[in-house]
N, C-alpha and C positions, 0 to 999 in steps of 0.2 A: 630708336637712339642709333640705329646703322645709319639710318638716313642723315642724321645731324653730323655723323663723323664723315660721311661723303661729302656733306655740303661743307665741312670744315676742309676738307683735302682739297676741294675745288677752289676754295678761297684762297688756301696756301699756294695752288699751282698758278692763278692768276696773277700773282705777285713774281712770277719768274718769266722768263723770256719764252718765246715759243721752244720746243724741242730742247729743253735744259739739260738732260739726262746725261750726256758726256761732257757738257761744259760747264756745268754747275752739280757737281756731286752731291751737294748739300741736299737736293731735292730726293735724293735716294734715302737719306736719313730720316727726312720728314715724312717721306713716303710709308717707311717701314714703322714709324712713330704711329702713325695713324693706323695701320694693320694691326699693331699691338692693342690699339683701342678696341677695334673691332673683335679682336679675340676675346678679349674681356668679356663682351656682350654675349659670347656664346653660350648655349644652354651647358649646363655641366654633364660631362661625360668623357669618353675615350678620345673624342674628335677634338675637343676643347684642350684636353691635355696633349694630345699630339702636336696641335697647333701652337701650344704655349712653350713646348719644348724646341719646334722649329723657329719660334720668334726669338727665345733667348740666345739659341746658337748663332742666328744672322746678326741679331742685335750685337753680340760681342765681335762678330767678325768685321762688322760695319764700324764699329766703336773704334777698333784697330786700324782697319783701311782709310777710314774717313777722318777719324779724329773727331767725331761728334759723339756724345752721349746725351740722349734725350729718351729717357725711359718712357714706357707707356702709361705711367702712373702721373705724369705730368698733366696739369690741367691746361688747356690752351684753346682759346678761340681760334676761329679762322685765319687766314691771312699771315702766318709765321713765316718768315724770311731770313735766311740764312745766308750771307754774302761770304765768299773766301771761308771755305771750309777748313776745318783743322783747329785742334785744340779747343773745341768747345763743349763744355759740361756743365749740364742742367740737373740740379738737385730732384729727387724724385717727387717732392712736395711743392716744387714752385708752381706759379700759377702765370699765366699769360693771357692778356687782353687781346682785341683783335689786331690785326697789322702789326706786331711787333717785329722788329728788326734787330738781328744779331750780326756782329762781325767777326773775324777770326779771334781767337784765343778768350773768348769771354767765357766767364765762369758765373753761373747764378746758382750760388750755394749756401750753405750756413757756415757761420763762425765757429761754433763749437759742435762738438759730438753730440747732436741732438738733431731733431726733425724740423725744426724752424726753418723755413725757407722764404726767398722773398716773393712778393706779388707784383707783376707788371700790369698796370692798366691798358688801356687803349693806346695804339701809336706811340710806343715807345721804342726809341733806339738806342742800341748800345754800340759805343765805337769800340775798335780792335783793342782786345786786351783790356777790356774793362771788367771789373769783379764787384758784383751785386751781392752782398754778404749779410746773412741774417735774416731774421723776421722784420724787414722793411718793405714798404710800400712805395712804388713808384707811378705816380699818377700820370692821368691821362697828357698825351703829347709831350712827354719827358724826353730829353736827350741826355746821354750821358758821354762824356768826351772819352776819347780814347786812353788807356792806361789808368782810368779813374778807378777808385775803390770807393763802393757806396756803403755806407754802415748805417745811415740814418733815413729816414723817410725823405722824399723828394715831392714837392707838391706839383699840381698840376701847371702845364705850360711853363715849365722850368727847364733850364739847361744847367748842369752840373759839372764841374771838372776836378780834376785834382787827388791829392792823397792826403788825408781822406776828403772825398768829394764834397765841394761846396757850392752852393748855387751862386752863377755868376751873372744868370740873366732869367727873368721871370717876365712873361707876358700878361698883360691886363686881358681879361676876357672879353670879347665882343658883345 
């Protein structure tokens, strides 16, 4: 499992330019997210407890400094990319496929006070300040326009925009 997390981190890192650490602070949040996942795989004991305390302390500091909240419980395949950090909140039960892209102000969360959260499939792109709320699924190769509010499922190869989001374009599969 640790090798799987390392591979996912490598795939995340490949979607960033070389030496992103000071130019693109979102890489720090993603790295810490992957670290949190590796802590969960540690054997129970004092070392895991210590690492969990350190994880949560740094998580909250990064959440305030970077404006990115991506808890370690989020399920994500490799290739997660966050452009223009700030005001990004991900529900703890959200799921991401491969090569998902988020821009500033994005929320992937619930509509009500429950644990239902969105599932994003592979190659999903969320525009600036897009909100994906509730138990919805965004299919493969979906694009969500800036400032859109997604409350319903979006089929594969579609583009959706608006409040509430409506499909404006759907590609036929080749």
